[in-house]
N, CA, C and O of each residue as an XYZ file, in Angstrom:
868
protein
N      87.164     97.761     88.447
C      86.617     96.748     87.982
C      87.012     96.600     86.582
O      86.786     97.498     85.771
N      87.607     95.478     86.254
C      87.792     94.966     84.670
C      87.411     93.786     84.397
O      87.827     92.787     84.985
N      86.585     93.784     83.483
C      85.996     92.378     82.956
C      86.631     92.056     81.604
O      86.726     92.887     80.702
N      87.133     90.578     81.512
C      87.609     90.112     80.118
C      86.866     89.288     79.988
O      85.922     89.098     80.755
N      87.220     88.366     78.621
C      86.325     87.397     78.593
C      86.298     85.986     79.198
O      85.346     85.221     79.043
N      87.484     85.672     79.948
C      87.232     84.534     80.740
C      87.617     84.918     82.387
O      87.723     84.040     83.244
N      87.776     86.156     82.622
C      87.751     86.487     84.123
C      87.476     87.844     84.299
O      87.281     88.560     83.317
N      87.437     88.298     85.486
C      87.294     89.565     86.176
C      88.296     89.923     86.904
O      88.916     88.990     87.414
N      88.695     91.075     87.141
C      89.642     91.698     88.044
C      88.967     92.772     88.966
O      88.202     93.606     88.480
N      89.292     92.735     90.445
C      88.873     93.808     91.101
C      90.133     94.037     91.856
O      90.857     93.177     92.357
N      90.310     95.551     91.860
C      91.582     96.083     92.417
C      91.180     97.041     92.957
O      90.279     97.777     92.556
N      92.262     97.209     94.638
C      91.837     98.519     95.344
C      92.821     98.812     95.897
O      93.329     97.891     96.536
N      93.460    100.004     95.926
C      94.296    100.596     96.880
C      93.795    101.253     98.056
O      93.140    102.295     98.056
N      94.171    100.528     99.138
C      93.764    101.164    100.648
C      94.598    102.300    100.851
O      95.791    102.046    101.019
N      94.156    103.804    100.879
C      94.478    104.734    101.262
C      94.156    105.177    102.786
O      92.967    105.412    103.000
N      95.000    105.316    103.814
C      94.638    105.111    105.222
C      95.456    106.052    105.769
O      96.326    106.579    105.075
N      95.228    106.475    107.460
C      95.918    107.348    107.942
C      97.188    106.346    108.573
O      97.150    105.200    109.022
N      98.210    107.225    108.410
C      99.331    106.563    108.826
C      99.378    105.935    110.230
O     100.155    105.032    110.542
N      98.378    106.558    111.132
C      98.179    105.722    112.334
C      97.808    104.440    112.366
O      98.219    103.666    113.230
N      96.986    104.102    111.411
C      96.284    102.788    111.111
C      97.064    101.537    110.113
O      96.379    100.678    109.557
N      98.393    101.575    110.001
C      99.093    101.208    109.293
C      98.942     99.706    109.261
O      99.334     99.076    108.280
N      98.420     99.146    110.240
C      98.573     97.724    110.753
C      97.522     96.787    110.062
O      96.317     97.001    110.190
N      97.961     95.860    109.408
C      96.715     94.914    108.763
C      97.453     93.636    108.862
O      98.674     93.499    108.935
N      96.459     92.640    108.854
C      96.885     91.225    108.644
C      96.481     90.716    107.074
O      95.404     90.827    106.488
N      97.713     90.138    106.634
C      97.669     89.925    105.148
C      96.368     88.823    104.748
O      95.842     88.023    105.523
N      96.109     88.998    103.623
C      94.931     87.974    103.258
C      94.954     86.704    103.667
O      95.965     86.088    103.329
N      94.015     86.009    104.401
C      93.809     84.849    104.963
C      92.419     84.383    104.811
O      91.468     85.165    104.808
N      92.284     82.890    104.664
C      90.839     82.552    104.497
C      90.345     82.297    105.967
O      90.963     81.667    106.825
N      89.065     82.926    106.106
C      88.405     82.697    107.228
C      87.333     82.041    106.982
O      86.824     82.119    105.864
N      86.720     81.186    108.079
C      85.417     80.357    107.890
C      84.357     80.966    108.501
O      84.409     81.189    109.711
N      83.160     81.345    107.683
C      81.898     81.778    108.257
C      80.900     80.996    107.862
O      81.003     80.297    106.854
N      79.940     81.024    108.529
C      78.532     80.110    108.632
C      78.305     79.883    106.773
O      78.222     78.721    106.375
N      78.238     80.782    105.967
C      78.025     80.875    104.467
C      79.165     80.204    103.894
O      78.936     79.784    102.760
N      80.338     79.973    104.338
C      81.405     79.414    103.717
C      82.767     80.033    103.964
O      82.921     80.780    104.930
N      83.815     79.742    103.087
C      85.120     80.525    103.182
C      85.112     81.866    102.438
O      84.484     82.079    101.400
N      85.978     82.852    103.172
C      85.950     83.946    102.842
C      87.591     84.393    103.014
O      88.301     84.184    103.998
N      87.954     85.059    101.772
C      89.207     85.462    101.679
C      89.571     86.859    101.888
O      88.942     87.592    101.125
N      90.278     87.403    102.569
C      90.578     88.898    102.778
C      91.526     89.227    103.530
O      91.917     88.391    104.345
N      92.140     90.496    103.470
C      93.140     91.164    104.141
C      92.097     91.718    105.474
O      90.954     92.090    105.208
N      92.573     91.727    106.806
C      92.126     92.190    107.850
C      92.591     93.558    108.609
O      93.806     93.658    108.781
N      91.831     94.544    109.047
C      92.362     95.685    109.479
C      92.839     94.965    111.028
O      91.977     94.302    111.606
N      93.951     95.082    111.549
C      94.372     95.014    112.522
C      93.990     95.691    113.679
O      94.111     95.105    114.755
N      93.562     96.791    113.642
C      92.807     97.506    114.545
C      91.394     97.523    114.836
O      90.988     97.764    115.973
N      90.532     97.251    113.748
C      89.214     97.130    114.144
C      88.371     95.905    113.806
O      87.157     95.768    113.957
N      89.387     94.920    113.250
C      88.887     93.561    112.872
C      88.019     93.546    111.612
O      87.689     92.451    111.156
N      87.607     94.719    110.989
C      86.978     94.599    109.584
C      87.779     94.340    108.279
O      88.907     93.855    108.364
N      87.266     94.628    107.151
C      88.206     94.665    106.080
C      87.729     95.427    104.979
O      86.680     96.010    105.254
N      88.225     95.656    103.608
C      87.595     96.415    102.807
C      87.684     95.721    101.410
O      87.170     96.236    100.417
N      88.272     94.679    101.376
C      87.915     93.714    100.053
C      88.214     92.388    100.178
O      89.199     91.911    100.741
N      86.979     91.588     99.417
C      86.974     90.205    100.034
C      86.337     89.429     98.766
O      85.711     90.036     97.897
N      86.533     88.146     98.740
C      86.321     87.201     98.022
C      85.673     86.003     98.797
O      86.295     85.350     99.635
N      84.365     85.769     98.445
C      83.530     84.627     99.102
C      83.819     83.285     98.091
O      83.726     83.492     96.881
N      84.139     82.024     98.522
C      84.094     80.884     97.818
C      82.749     80.768     96.895
O      82.813     80.059     95.891
N      81.544     81.441     97.209
C      80.373     81.343     96.349
C      80.532     82.216     95.293
O      79.563     82.516     94.595
N      81.737     82.703     95.071
C      81.816     83.640     93.785
C      81.822     85.080     93.919
O      82.275     85.851     93.072
N      81.317     85.394     94.984
C      81.223     86.935     95.255
C      82.263     87.508     95.558
O      83.200     86.789     95.903
N      82.461     89.022     95.536
C      83.687     89.651     95.720
C      83.032     91.089     95.876
O      82.002     91.493     95.337
N      83.934     91.808     96.802
C      83.223     93.288     96.835
C      84.551     94.134     97.477
O      85.581     93.658     97.956
N      84.242     95.258     97.348
C      85.334     96.284     97.845
C      84.597     97.665     98.494
O      83.654     98.297     98.017
N      85.138     97.846     99.395
C      84.636     99.075    100.422
C      85.230    100.363    100.106
O      86.455    100.436    100.204
N      84.553    101.434     99.730
C      85.253    102.664     99.838
C      84.492    103.611    100.932
O      83.362    103.240    101.249
N      84.982    104.752    101.515
C      84.739    105.483    102.450
C      84.024    106.688    101.857
O      84.569    107.457    101.065
N      82.692    106.816    102.316
C      82.010    107.870    101.796
C      81.144    107.599    100.674
O      81.452    106.760     99.827
N      79.836    108.419    100.615
C      78.917    108.014     99.421
C      79.068    108.762     98.371
O      79.811    108.398     97.460
N      78.292    110.095     98.319
C      78.222    110.649     97.034
C      79.571    112.033     97.212
O      80.372    112.333     96.328
N      79.495    112.544     98.322
C      80.312    113.784     98.533
C      80.800    113.551    100.054
O      80.317    112.755    100.859
N      81.689    114.286    100.215
C      82.706    114.408    101.397
C      81.666    114.927    102.495
O      80.929    115.910    102.412
N      81.803    113.962    103.607
C      80.710    114.289    104.749
C      81.690    114.636    106.206
O      82.866    114.319    106.385
N      80.862    115.314    107.051
C      81.605    115.481    108.215
C      81.360    114.197    109.237
O      80.256    113.783    109.592
N      82.319    113.804    109.525
C      82.226    112.449    110.718
C      81.498    113.111    111.803
O      81.763    114.247    112.196
N      80.372    112.200    112.377
C      79.621    112.315    113.461
C      79.514    111.251    114.446
O      78.450    110.690    114.711
N      80.890    110.920    115.106
C      81.128    109.547    116.084
C      80.231    110.123    117.243
O      79.773    111.263    117.320
N      80.096    109.170    118.048
C      80.408    107.669    117.863
C      79.360    106.914    116.911
O      78.213    107.338    116.772
N      79.788    105.885    116.332
C      79.117    105.118    115.402
C      79.014    103.593    116.116
O      79.746    103.018    116.922
N      77.794    103.218    115.461
C      77.506    101.849    116.112
C      78.079    100.731    116.012
O      78.122     99.879    116.900
N      78.733    100.625    114.534
C      79.613     99.778    113.964
C      80.704    100.491    113.114
O      80.649    101.645    112.689
N      81.620     99.666    112.961
C      82.680    100.169    111.629
C      82.092     99.554    110.736
O      81.358     98.572    110.846
N      82.560    100.413    109.346
C      82.179    100.049    108.189
C      82.848     98.826    107.759
O      82.273     97.996    107.055
N      83.991     98.702    108.147
C      84.755     97.239    107.931
C      84.177     96.161    108.460
O      84.437     95.045    108.011
N      83.490     96.306    109.277
C      82.663     95.113    110.046
C      81.316     94.657    109.131
O      81.067     93.528    108.707
N      80.533     95.884    108.964
C      79.700     95.994    108.237
C      79.858     95.506    106.757
O      78.929     95.027    106.106
N      80.929     95.652    106.373
C      81.619     95.203    105.013
C      81.585     93.340    105.101
O      81.188     92.662    104.154
N      81.947     92.904    106.068
C      82.182     91.619    106.068
C      80.796     90.739    106.372
O      80.491     89.609    105.990
N      80.097     91.661    107.181
C      78.823     90.963    107.309
C      77.839     91.004    105.851
O      76.871     90.266    105.665
N      78.268     91.895    105.032
C      77.293     91.688    104.022
C      78.090     90.834    102.984
O      77.449     90.045    102.289
N      79.069     90.907    102.873
C      79.836     89.793    101.908
C      80.037     88.522    102.291
O      80.615     87.729    101.549
N      79.536     88.152    103.618
C      79.220     86.794    104.292
C      77.816     86.049    103.857
O      77.583     84.847    103.992
N      76.878     87.112    103.265
C      75.688     86.755    102.980
C      75.751     85.990    101.598
O      76.455     86.376    100.665
N      74.963     84.893    101.561
C      74.743     84.329    100.090
C      74.446     85.504     98.946
O      74.951     85.591     97.827
N      73.655     86.214     99.457
C      73.201     87.701     98.648
C      73.445     88.927     99.077
O      72.580     89.705     99.477
N      74.868     89.194     98.999
C      75.336     90.604     99.491
C      74.344     91.520     99.330
O      73.878     92.063    100.332
N      73.909     91.809     98.163
C      73.162     92.958     97.521
C      71.902     92.913     98.395
O      71.651     93.989     98.939
N      71.088     91.945     98.640
C      69.776     91.606     99.435
C      70.445     92.143    100.871
O      69.806     93.011    101.465
N      71.374     91.795    101.309
C      71.620     92.037    102.624
C      71.966     93.448    102.805
O      71.324     94.003    103.697
N      72.631     94.003    102.320
C      72.745     95.321    102.030
C      71.393     96.161    102.136
O      71.298     97.040    102.993
N      70.532     95.929    101.411
C      68.858     96.405    100.992
C      68.433     96.470    102.292
O      68.012     97.530    102.754
N      68.522     94.993    103.240
C      67.610     94.846    104.129
C      68.437     95.238    105.573
O      67.884     95.181    106.671
N      69.667     95.589    105.402
C      70.609     95.779    106.734
C      69.816     97.111    107.607
O      69.038     97.826    106.977
N      70.041     97.336    108.875
C      69.882     98.625    109.556
C      71.146     99.151    109.483
O      72.067     98.437    109.882
N      71.420    100.384    109.005
C      72.648    101.097    109.088
C      72.409    102.410    109.587
O      72.967    103.374    109.063
N      71.551    102.549    110.649
C      71.405    103.526    111.161
C      72.811    103.870    112.224
O      73.265    102.851    112.746
N      73.433    105.003    112.538
C      74.656    105.399    113.123
C      75.865    104.473    112.566
O      76.620    103.867    113.327
N      75.968    104.430    111.098
C      77.065    103.902    110.704
C      77.388    104.875    109.745
O      76.512    105.507    109.153
N      78.745    105.057    109.528
C      79.140    106.219    108.597
C      79.082    105.687    107.239
O      79.277    104.538    106.843
N      78.694    107.036    106.436
C      78.732    106.675    104.839
C      79.601    105.690    104.175
O      80.578    105.263    104.789
N      79.439    105.438    103.426
C      80.329    104.444    102.431
C      79.648    103.801    101.167
O      78.441    103.705    100.946
N      80.739    103.368    100.360
C      80.292    103.004     99.013
C      80.832    101.500     98.823
O      81.968    101.225     99.210
N      80.147    100.692     98.324
C      80.021     99.218     98.512
C      80.120     98.812     96.933
O      79.293     99.378     96.219
N      80.951     97.979     96.341
C      80.967     97.652     95.052
C      80.916     96.212     95.053
O      81.961     95.605     95.286
N      79.762     95.526     94.807
C      79.657     94.152     94.986
C      79.714     93.388     93.456
O      79.233     93.932     92.463
N      80.188     92.423     93.425
C      80.272     91.274     92.498
C      79.727     90.139     92.625
O      80.446     89.277     93.130
N      78.378     89.755     92.250
C      77.596     88.533     92.619
C      76.701     88.089     91.473
O      75.916     88.739     90.783
N      77.040     86.777     91.461
C      76.517     85.792     90.348
C      76.758     86.527     89.076
O      75.801     86.677     88.317
N      77.811     86.955     88.788
C      78.078     87.588     87.559
C      77.755     88.805     87.202
O      78.238     89.308     86.188
N      76.707     89.583     88.153
C      76.443     90.799     88.144
C      77.244     91.940     88.862
O      78.000     91.606     89.774
N      77.162     92.936     88.603
C      77.730     94.204     89.459
C      76.965     95.188     89.955
O      76.142     95.713     89.206
N      77.091     95.615     91.287
C      76.214     96.655     91.555
C      77.228     97.728     92.568
O      78.342     97.445     93.010
N      76.565     98.848     92.743
C      77.341     99.950     93.260
C      76.101    100.213     94.524
O      74.971    100.609     94.237
N      76.432     99.992     95.572
C      75.666    100.457     96.952
C      76.235    101.431     97.568
O      77.439    101.466     97.822
N      75.365    102.352     97.876
C      75.915    103.679     98.694
C      75.021    103.951     99.911
O      73.808    103.976     99.707
N      75.448    104.142    101.058
C      74.867    104.727    102.388
C      75.302    106.130    102.403
O      76.509    106.306    102.236
N      74.445    107.318    102.596
C      75.001    108.717    102.884
C      74.821    109.110    104.336
O      74.969    110.260    104.751
N      74.432    107.878    105.205
C      74.111    108.312    106.610
C      72.662    108.249    106.933
O      72.293    108.066    108.093
N      71.795    108.400    105.907
C      70.234    108.426    105.992
C      69.568    107.684    104.943
O      68.380    107.409    105.110
N      70.111    107.352    103.975
C      69.534    106.603    102.930
C      70.092    106.065    102.139
O      71.035    106.660    101.617
N      69.757    104.689    101.697
C      70.757    103.769    100.632
C      70.140    103.990     99.022
O      69.035    104.373     98.637
N      71.162    103.641     98.404
C      71.015    103.955     97.039
C      71.773    102.506     96.488
O      72.866    102.116     96.898
N      71.023    101.887     95.581
C      71.576    100.721     94.956
C      71.157    100.768     93.560
O      70.021    101.013     93.152
N      72.210    100.504     92.865
C      72.182    100.568     91.390
C      73.137     99.606     90.879
O      74.242     99.463     91.402
N      72.644     98.766     89.609
C      72.946     97.665     88.919
C      74.020     98.368     87.866
O      73.742     99.442     87.332
N      74.901     97.881     87.685
C      75.848     98.356     86.412
C      75.924     97.397     85.680
O      75.405     96.309     85.930
N      76.772     97.741     84.383
C      76.913     97.047     83.516
C      78.074     96.312     83.687
O      79.140     96.920     83.591
N      78.080     94.779     83.991
C      79.279     94.005     84.298
C      80.246     93.708     83.066
O      81.262     93.029     83.213
N      79.869     94.253     81.852
C      80.804     93.853     80.800
C      81.535     94.932     80.449
O      82.271     94.829     79.468
N      81.472     96.146     81.170
C      82.142     97.097     81.053
C      83.151     97.483     82.271
O      82.869     97.131     83.416
N      84.325     98.211     81.991
C      85.051     98.504     83.414
C      84.692     99.886     83.950
O      84.330    100.902     83.358
N      84.882     99.646     85.157
C      84.857    101.154     85.935
C      85.981    101.303     86.956
O      86.713    100.362     87.260
N      86.082    102.505     87.461
C      87.098    102.908     88.433
C      86.156    104.109     89.328
O      85.341    104.936     88.921
N      86.641    103.811     90.661
C      85.933    104.673     91.660
C      87.242    105.137     92.884
O      88.203    104.443     93.214
N      86.895    106.468     93.358
C      87.621    106.908     94.067
C      87.091    107.414     95.427
O      85.916    107.782     95.402
N      87.760    107.505     96.652
C      86.798    107.523     97.716
C      86.601    109.258     97.533
O      87.496    110.022     97.175
N      85.405    109.583     97.825
C      84.788    111.199     97.824
C      85.505    111.899     99.092
O      85.816    113.089     99.136
N      85.710    110.964    100.099
C      86.256    111.688    101.244
C      87.891    112.230    101.093
O      88.367    113.101    101.822
N      88.513    111.654    100.186
C      89.898    111.786     99.872
C      90.054    112.541     98.829
O      91.113    113.166     98.764
N      88.995    112.704     97.665
C      89.575    113.210     96.306
C      88.289    113.963     96.003
O      87.195    113.399     95.986
N      88.465    115.273     95.761
C      87.495    116.125     95.010
C      86.801    115.752     93.738
O      86.994    114.627     93.275
N      86.127    116.474     93.222
C      85.607    116.103     91.694
C      86.460    116.090     90.751
O      86.508    115.142     89.967
N      87.264    117.120     90.668
C      88.574    117.373     89.672
C      89.254    116.346     89.611
O      89.501    115.860     88.507
N      89.672    115.829     90.649
C      90.746    114.543     90.711
C      90.094    113.185     90.418
O      90.677    112.257     89.859
N      88.947    113.165     90.811
C      88.148    111.711     90.212
C      88.099    111.608     88.705
O      88.183    110.596     88.009
N      87.905    113.206     88.254
C      87.795    112.873     86.695
C      89.138    112.657     86.133
O      89.227    111.954     85.126
N      90.159    113.156     86.640
C      91.416    112.847     86.055
C      91.834    111.534     86.150
O      92.466    110.983     85.249
N      91.489    110.951     87.283
C      91.888    109.437     87.529
C      90.975    108.526     86.608
O      91.335    107.390     86.302
N      89.823    109.055     86.195
C      89.064    108.229     85.286
C      89.541    108.430     83.810
O      89.160    107.705     82.891
N      90.293    109.338     83.680
C      90.992    109.739     82.351
C      92.446    108.998     82.323
O      93.077    108.979     81.266
N      92.936    108.423     83.436
C      94.089    107.808     83.367
C      93.805    106.544     83.290
O      94.705    105.828     82.852
N      92.596    105.939     83.650
C      92.172    104.697     83.665
C      91.676    104.452     82.283
O      91.716    103.309     81.827
N      91.262    105.340     81.661
C      90.810    104.782     80.166
C      91.743    104.931     79.144
O      91.642    104.404     78.036
N      92.844    105.802     79.594
C      94.347    105.591     78.743
C      94.814    104.420     79.174
O      95.235    103.741     78.238
N      94.892    103.990     80.061
C      95.606    102.440     80.459
C      94.849    101.506     79.832
O      95.418    100.591     79.238
N      93.741    101.571     79.858
C      92.846    100.487     79.017
C      92.836    100.457     77.443
O      92.625     99.443     76.778
N      93.099    101.739     76.930
C      93.255    102.027     75.396
C      94.666    101.329     75.187
O      94.838    100.759     74.110
N      95.657    101.323     76.091
C      97.073    100.970     75.810
C      97.075     99.504     76.012
O      97.791     98.758     75.344
N      96.225     99.073     76.990
C      96.017     97.549     77.281
C      95.016     97.002     77.691
O      94.727     96.683     78.844
N      94.145     96.810     76.229
C      92.845     96.252     76.298
C      92.590     95.028     76.867
O      91.471     94.643     77.204
N      93.719     94.350     76.990
C      93.637     92.899     77.553
C      94.671     92.766     78.663
O      95.550     91.910     78.557
N      94.613     93.540     79.684
C      95.520     93.637     80.725
C      95.758     92.323     81.755
O      94.862     91.574     82.146
N      97.138     92.233     82.086
C      97.232     90.929     83.237
C      97.066     91.418     84.376
O      97.046     92.631     84.588
N      96.886     90.282     85.496
C      96.763     91.103     86.964
C      98.091     91.992     87.065
O      97.984     93.128     87.528
N      99.276     91.540     86.669
C     100.577     92.280     86.865
C     100.207     93.699     86.254
O     100.544     94.672     86.928
N      99.587     93.911     85.119
C      99.515     95.161     84.353
C      98.797     95.841     84.948
O      98.944     97.059     84.837
N      97.670     95.266     85.871
C      96.742     96.279     86.444
C      97.508     96.677     87.976
O      97.377     97.773     88.521
N      98.165     95.759     88.416
C      98.934     96.117     90.052
C      99.956     97.364     89.588
O     100.175     98.332     90.316
N     100.552     97.180     88.245
C     101.446     98.424     87.977
C     100.891     99.495     87.467
O     101.567    100.507     87.281
N      99.583     99.440     87.164
C      98.447    100.932     86.962
C      98.442    101.287     88.399
O      98.790    102.415     88.749
N      98.122    100.518     89.128
C      97.674    101.106     90.682
C      98.837    101.442     91.424
O      98.645    102.165     92.401
N     100.164    101.030     91.148
C     101.389    101.629     91.618
C     102.097    102.645     91.202
O     102.918    103.194     91.936
N     101.867    103.016     89.978
C     102.646    103.734     89.287
C     101.951    104.903     88.406
O     102.550    105.724     87.712
N     100.667    104.802     88.576
C      99.867    106.000     87.631
C      99.682    107.234     88.476
O      99.421    107.258     89.679
N      99.900    108.490     87.473
C      99.974    109.707     88.160
C     100.537    110.914     87.339
O     101.028    110.782     86.218
N     100.422    112.073     87.986
C     100.994    113.037     87.202
C     101.979    113.669     87.928
O     102.077    114.861     87.636
N     102.781    113.260     88.818
C     103.734    113.354     89.735
C     103.384    113.975     91.010
O     104.295    114.163     91.816
N     101.977    114.379     91.356
C     101.613    115.005     92.488
C     100.991    113.902     93.353
O      99.953    113.293     93.093
N     101.806    113.734     94.450
C     101.745    112.699     95.491
C     100.371    112.556     96.148
O      99.888    111.502     96.562
N      99.698    114.022     96.190
C      98.370    114.084     96.588
C      97.395    113.296     96.007
O      96.529    112.899     96.786
N      97.302    112.965     94.866
C      96.363    112.045     93.940
C      96.765    111.179     93.171
O      95.886    110.579     92.553
N      98.333    110.757     92.895
C      98.730    109.535     91.994
C      97.983    108.716     92.725
O      97.529    108.959     93.843
N      97.833    107.592     92.000
C      97.085    106.345     92.656
C      97.608    105.670     93.937
O      96.999    105.287     94.936
N      98.914    105.635     93.617
C      99.607    105.560     94.755
C     100.157    106.430     95.660
O     101.379    106.559     95.741
N      99.259    107.145     96.468
C      99.394    108.647     97.174
C      99.911    108.544     98.346
O     100.020    107.505     98.997
N     100.313    109.828     98.712
C     100.877    110.432     99.829
C     101.041    111.636    100.153
O     101.772    112.393     99.514
N     100.195    112.075    101.488
C     100.019    113.426    102.079
C     100.860    113.484    103.277
O     100.390    113.368    104.408
N     102.199    113.676    103.011
C     102.921    113.807    104.406
C     102.630    112.737    105.342
O     102.579    111.532    105.097
N     102.406    113.461    106.682
C     102.357    112.373    107.742
C     100.677    111.818    107.814
O     100.383    110.894    108.573
N      99.815    112.376    107.091
C      98.273    112.204    107.269
C      97.750    110.951    106.472
O      97.205    110.030    107.079
N      97.904    110.926    105.233
C      97.219    109.500    104.341
C      98.567    109.230    103.589
O      99.468    110.012    103.288
N      98.418    107.772    103.360
C      99.223    107.293    102.193
C      98.450    106.047    101.773
O      97.476    105.604    102.381
N      99.031    105.488    100.584
C      98.396    104.221    100.350
C      99.223    103.005    101.023
O     100.395    102.839    100.687
N      98.756    102.353    101.753
C      99.322    101.361    102.601
C      99.214    100.106    102.198
O      99.777     99.222    102.842
N      98.505     99.828    101.112
C      98.332     98.374    100.439
C      97.648     98.504     98.988
O      96.952     99.438     98.588
N      97.987     97.437     98.361
C      97.331     97.065     97.005
C      96.650     95.874     96.818
O      97.343     94.873     97.003
N      95.503     95.689     96.508
C      94.951     94.357     96.560
C      94.115     93.778     95.288
O      93.042     94.285     94.960
N      94.595     92.864     94.718
C      93.820     92.518     93.472
C      93.195     91.329     93.511
O      93.904     90.465     94.027
N      92.041     90.921     93.130
C      91.366     89.634     92.758
C      91.085     89.416     91.640
O      90.533     90.273     90.948
N      91.425     88.110     91.151
C      91.318     87.756     89.878
C      90.278     86.612     89.781
O      90.588     85.466     90.109
N      89.151     86.901     89.368
C      87.998     85.889     89.415
C      87.657     85.162     88.159
O      87.412     85.731     87.096
N      87.654     83.578     88.384
C      87.190     82.828     87.053
C      86.191     82.273     87.380
O      85.668     82.589     88.449
N      85.617     81.268     86.552
C      84.168     80.498     87.199
C      84.252     79.811     88.280
O      83.269     79.679     89.010
N      85.774     79.107     88.637
C      86.037     78.297     89.473
C      86.962     78.571     90.626
O      87.076     77.876     91.635
N      87.723     79.881     90.287
C      88.664     80.282     91.207
C      88.908     81.485     91.602
O      88.725     82.284     90.684
N      89.335     82.100     92.839
C      89.489     83.499     93.074
C      91.027     83.357     93.540
O      91.385     82.441     94.281
N      91.835     84.264     93.083
C      93.123     84.530     93.276
C      93.546     85.793     93.987
O      93.109     86.757     93.358
N      94.078     86.082     94.821
C      94.348     87.460     95.372
C      95.813     87.768     95.669
O      96.521     87.068     96.393
N      96.251     89.012     94.967
C      97.415     89.414     95.019
C      97.246     90.607     96.024
O      96.210     91.271     96.061
N      98.501     90.876     96.969
C      98.439     91.559     97.998
C      99.599     92.264     98.317
O     100.372     91.637     99.041
N     100.002     93.574     97.932
C     101.210     94.471     98.024
C     101.050     95.414     99.224
O     100.423     96.473     99.252
N     101.909     94.676    100.450
C     101.824     95.605    101.602
C     102.663     96.895    101.286
O     102.730     97.805    102.112
């Protein structure tokens, strides 16, 4: 999440199993609450990043605070829960009220009415925290990256912002594509043999009256 004077950028790398590479590029879908723009998981029908015409935007990450042991079967996929939340006029309120029993742990970053929130579900309890929307943040999925790597990525992000204090969307996409230390396991565009790799990068540019989404497959 990067706030600038006249716009906000929200950008996400989707690190996924190679067996789940199929995705439908960003399309505008009509919901009861209005139009929502998002790429769709071609297998499960959910999503991980979206922008609502009411100005809200959100990103989904797997896991809450620490790596968990999956305990399927789950009642609903996190990607479908994500769409149900972002389809609300007040996504944070919907997260707070939603029954998440038998839903796998996740972290949800929500930008709503100019405010930024971090919503976490650890499988048994919800955690909701309002963040300072005037400062930048970076997150990485705890299911894929250990604490040491999370800290390393935070340092890369800080260095990027120091060198580019007023980045363009293209600058941000370049950061998400090419930042790292040569270790493909945890470069921002990652690759772990035949297991996991970065399958797409999506960036939303938000102004007071427009959302622009760039999608790199």
